[in-house]
PLY file of the C-alpha trace (Angstrom):
ply
format ascii 1.0
element vertex 272
property float x
property float y
property float z
element edge 271
property int vertex1
property int vertex2
end_header
66.52 43.38 40.39
65.34 41.41 43.41
62.09 39.50 42.99
59.63 39.92 45.85
56.13 38.75 46.72
53.19 40.58 48.33
50.23 38.66 49.76
46.64 39.78 49.20
43.32 38.07 49.97
43.07 37.20 46.27
46.60 35.94 45.62
50.31 36.77 45.53
51.64 39.77 43.62
55.16 39.38 42.25
57.30 42.47 41.82
60.93 43.37 41.22
62.94 46.03 43.05
66.38 47.54 42.72
67.16 50.04 45.44
69.63 52.75 44.53
69.27 55.22 47.39
66.77 55.08 50.23
66.68 58.88 50.30
66.43 59.45 46.55
63.57 59.26 44.10
62.01 55.92 43.23
60.41 55.13 39.87
57.50 52.69 39.89
56.60 51.14 36.53
53.08 49.75 35.98
52.50 47.76 32.76
49.26 47.71 30.81
46.54 45.06 30.64
47.87 41.56 29.73
51.44 42.88 29.55
53.96 42.07 32.28
57.09 43.54 33.85
59.12 42.92 30.67
57.23 45.78 29.01
59.61 48.14 30.83
62.88 46.25 30.28
64.39 49.17 28.32
63.35 51.65 31.01
64.63 49.54 33.91
67.96 49.10 32.12
68.22 52.85 31.56
67.18 54.10 35.02
68.27 51.39 37.46
71.67 52.97 38.15
70.16 56.44 38.60
67.11 55.79 40.80
65.48 53.06 42.81
63.16 51.21 40.43
60.20 48.91 41.02
58.04 47.06 38.50
55.28 44.50 39.01
53.35 41.81 37.26
49.89 43.21 37.92
47.45 41.01 39.86
46.49 37.98 37.77
49.22 38.65 35.21
52.18 36.40 34.35
53.98 35.51 37.61
51.23 37.06 39.75
49.15 33.91 39.32
47.15 32.06 40.58
44.96 35.00 41.47
41.21 35.40 41.98
39.75 37.90 39.54
37.44 39.36 42.15
39.17 42.69 42.72
38.54 46.27 41.63
40.81 48.95 40.24
40.81 50.51 43.69
41.98 47.20 45.18
44.96 47.20 42.82
45.84 50.71 43.94
45.52 49.73 47.62
47.79 46.74 47.12
50.31 48.94 45.32
50.28 51.26 48.32
50.88 48.26 50.58
53.92 47.30 48.53
55.29 50.85 48.63
54.81 51.08 52.38
56.45 47.72 52.90
59.46 48.81 50.85
59.61 52.24 52.54
59.02 54.13 49.30
57.02 57.17 50.47
56.74 59.47 47.44
57.50 57.67 44.19
57.08 58.70 40.59
54.63 56.33 38.90
55.13 55.61 35.22
52.01 53.82 34.03
51.42 52.43 30.55
47.77 52.08 29.47
46.03 50.22 32.35
49.02 51.11 34.53
48.11 54.77 34.09
44.59 54.08 35.30
45.97 52.31 38.38
48.07 55.42 39.06
44.96 57.62 38.94
43.08 55.25 41.28
46.10 55.50 43.59
45.95 59.30 43.51
42.24 59.18 44.31
42.79 57.08 47.43
46.15 58.41 48.56
46.33 62.12 47.71
49.68 63.74 48.23
51.65 60.48 48.08
53.06 60.74 44.56
56.02 62.89 43.62
55.06 62.66 39.96
53.02 60.76 37.36
53.91 59.85 33.79
51.14 58.46 31.60
52.29 56.37 28.63
49.51 55.69 26.11
46.96 55.74 28.92
43.93 58.00 29.37
41.99 59.88 32.03
39.73 57.99 34.45
37.30 60.89 34.80
33.83 60.06 33.49
33.59 63.20 31.36
36.02 61.84 28.77
34.25 58.56 27.98
30.99 57.91 26.14
28.25 55.65 27.45
28.73 53.36 24.46
32.43 52.95 25.25
31.67 52.01 28.86
28.99 49.56 27.71
31.48 47.87 25.39
34.26 47.75 28.00
31.98 45.70 30.25
31.42 43.10 27.54
34.88 42.40 26.16
35.46 38.90 27.55
33.11 37.14 25.06
34.78 39.04 22.23
38.18 37.69 23.23
36.80 34.17 23.66
35.41 34.16 20.11
38.67 35.37 18.54
40.94 32.56 17.21
44.04 32.51 19.41
46.69 32.76 16.68
44.83 35.65 15.08
44.45 37.31 18.47
48.18 37.09 19.20
48.96 38.50 15.77
46.43 41.32 16.11
47.48 42.06 19.68
51.16 42.35 18.89
50.67 44.37 15.72
48.00 46.54 17.30
50.16 47.50 20.28
53.47 48.21 18.58
54.96 49.20 15.25
58.61 48.21 15.82
59.88 44.65 15.50
61.16 44.75 19.06
57.85 46.02 20.40
55.79 43.47 18.46
58.07 40.58 19.37
57.95 41.50 23.03
54.15 41.77 23.00
53.92 38.33 21.36
56.15 36.88 24.07
54.01 38.41 26.81
50.79 37.14 25.23
52.24 33.64 24.82
52.42 33.36 28.61
48.75 32.42 28.25
49.16 29.98 25.37
48.53 26.93 27.57
45.41 28.49 29.12
43.82 30.75 26.54
40.66 31.08 28.60
42.75 32.75 31.28
43.75 35.45 28.80
40.13 36.15 27.91
39.10 36.24 31.57
42.01 38.52 32.47
41.32 40.97 29.64
37.58 40.95 30.22
37.99 41.52 33.95
40.45 44.35 33.37
38.17 46.22 31.00
35.20 45.65 33.30
36.85 47.10 36.41
38.05 50.03 34.30
34.49 50.74 33.20
33.27 50.48 36.80
35.93 52.94 37.96
34.86 55.40 35.27
31.19 54.97 36.15
31.97 55.77 39.78
32.46 59.35 38.55
35.05 60.22 41.18
37.24 63.35 40.93
40.47 61.43 40.15
42.37 64.64 40.76
46.04 64.60 39.79
47.69 66.50 42.63
51.30 66.08 41.55
53.36 67.10 38.53
52.31 65.01 35.55
53.36 64.35 31.97
51.56 62.62 29.08
53.27 60.51 26.43
51.40 59.04 23.48
52.45 57.32 20.27
51.46 59.06 17.07
50.44 55.66 15.69
48.56 54.49 18.77
45.47 52.71 17.42
44.27 51.17 20.68
40.66 52.26 21.05
40.31 56.02 21.44
43.64 56.60 23.20
44.73 59.43 20.92
41.38 61.22 21.23
41.48 60.85 25.01
44.99 62.26 25.20
44.18 65.25 23.03
41.22 66.07 25.28
43.16 65.31 28.48
45.92 67.71 27.48
43.49 70.41 26.34
41.23 70.31 29.39
43.80 69.68 32.14
46.77 71.53 30.71
49.07 68.59 31.48
52.02 68.69 29.05
52.01 66.06 26.32
54.62 64.66 23.97
53.62 62.78 20.82
56.08 60.05 19.83
56.66 59.55 16.09
56.84 55.97 14.77
55.31 54.60 17.96
52.11 52.72 18.73
50.26 51.94 21.96
53.42 50.59 23.61
55.43 53.65 22.68
58.05 52.93 25.33
58.98 49.73 23.44
58.78 51.29 19.98
60.91 54.33 20.78
62.61 53.53 24.10
65.45 56.02 23.71
63.14 58.97 23.16
60.71 57.91 25.89
63.56 57.34 28.35
64.94 60.79 27.63
61.53 62.38 28.17
60.96 60.52 31.44
64.47 61.42 32.57
63.95 65.12 31.89
60.62 65.10 33.71
62.05 63.31 36.74
64.97 65.76 36.91
62.51 68.62 37.37
61.19 66.85 40.46
64.63 66.74 42.06
65.02 70.52 42.16
0 1
1 2
2 3
3 4
4 5
5 6
6 7
7 8
8 9
9 10
10 11
11 12
12 13
13 14
14 15
15 16
16 17
17 18
18 19
19 20
20 21
21 22
22 23
23 24
24 25
25 26
26 27
27 28
28 29
29 30
30 31
31 32
32 33
33 34
34 35
35 36
36 37
37 38
38 39
39 40
40 41
41 42
42 43
43 44
44 45
45 46
46 47
47 48
48 49
49 50
50 51
51 52
52 53
53 54
54 55
55 56
56 57
57 58
58 59
59 60
60 61
61 62
62 63
63 64
64 65
65 66
66 67
67 68
68 69
69 70
70 71
71 72
72 73
73 74
74 75
75 76
76 77
77 78
78 79
79 80
80 81
81 82
82 83
83 84
84 85
85 86
86 87
87 88
88 89
89 90
90 91
91 92
92 93
93 94
94 95
95 96
96 97
97 98
98 99
99 100
100 101
101 102
102 103
103 104
104 105
105 106
106 107
107 108
108 109
109 110
110 111
111 112
112 113
113 114
114 115
115 116
116 117
117 118
118 119
119 120
120 121
121 122
122 123
123 124
124 125
125 126
126 127
127 128
128 129
129 130
130 131
131 132
132 133
133 134
134 135
135 136
136 137
137 138
138 139
139 140
140 141
141 142
142 143
143 144
144 145
145 146
146 147
147 148
148 149
149 150
150 151
151 152
152 153
153 154
154 155
155 156
156 157
157 158
158 159
159 160
160 161
161 162
162 163
163 164
164 165
165 166
166 167
167 168
168 169
169 170
170 171
171 172
172 173
173 174
174 175
175 176
176 177
177 178
178 179
179 180
180 181
181 182
182 183
183 184
184 185
185 186
186 187
187 188
188 189
189 190
190 191
191 192
192 193
193 194
194 195
195 196
196 197
197 198
198 199
199 200
200 201
201 202
202 203
203 204
204 205
205 206
206 207
207 208
208 209
209 210
210 211
211 212
212 213
213 214
214 215
215 216
216 217
217 218
218 219
219 220
220 221
221 222
222 223
223 224
224 225
225 226
226 227
227 228
228 229
229 230
230 231
231 232
232 233
233 234
234 235
235 236
236 237
237 238
238 239
239 240
240 241
241 242
242 243
243 244
244 245
245 246
246 247
247 248
248 249
249 250
250 251
251 252
252 253
253 254
254 255
255 256
256 257
257 258
258 259
259 260
260 261
261 262
262 263
263 264
264 265
265 266
266 267
267 268
268 269
269 270
270 271
């Protein structure tokens, strides 16, 4: 993987690219809130010799720092499009985990017809109809909650709440410990992420998914209402869903072999 940098008015975005074939499919991996590119290590390892692969540290996360937290979800999607245009990746498949799945939907809203496919991993729909007013209210007020939480307890709860496997929990701890020397940064980052998510939902845009899509969700995902959202998303939209046994919110780290196989099968249908 080659590390690259993309300049924005708010800071530098760091991303990693391995190009397999300029004419073939490219897989773009978008990690969730407060996670970084390492979340997809098992997927990059599996797919890098089959397809071109790209993964980023989202704005403000890990190596994509310093960064002003003055952007919207739509800004993130626009910057992602800038990266894809710069790298001459016209019609990628986006695999987004949690917040990464929301970024993918914001991308589809702004750039219809530009995705070959979309895989949601433990994410949820951006459409307003799925979310209650109380949930949006709470999302806008998460930063003080994180600030009041003792750091060691937060790291423990965050790692155990996102994963059920030892690998998944250990990896989440490592990603959270990036912020150990500046714990306020973690609270600001999380609070800002939830706030821009709430604002995107409140915008009540169509967020139409105009490409083949596939939902993946851990059977033991306890992050907010993710399981409820996915049940409704599948029922209302008809998008196929696969429930992953023995997997939490980061199901791709808890059951990487199964998730990789599912992604691989989905991507193969796009090559026909």
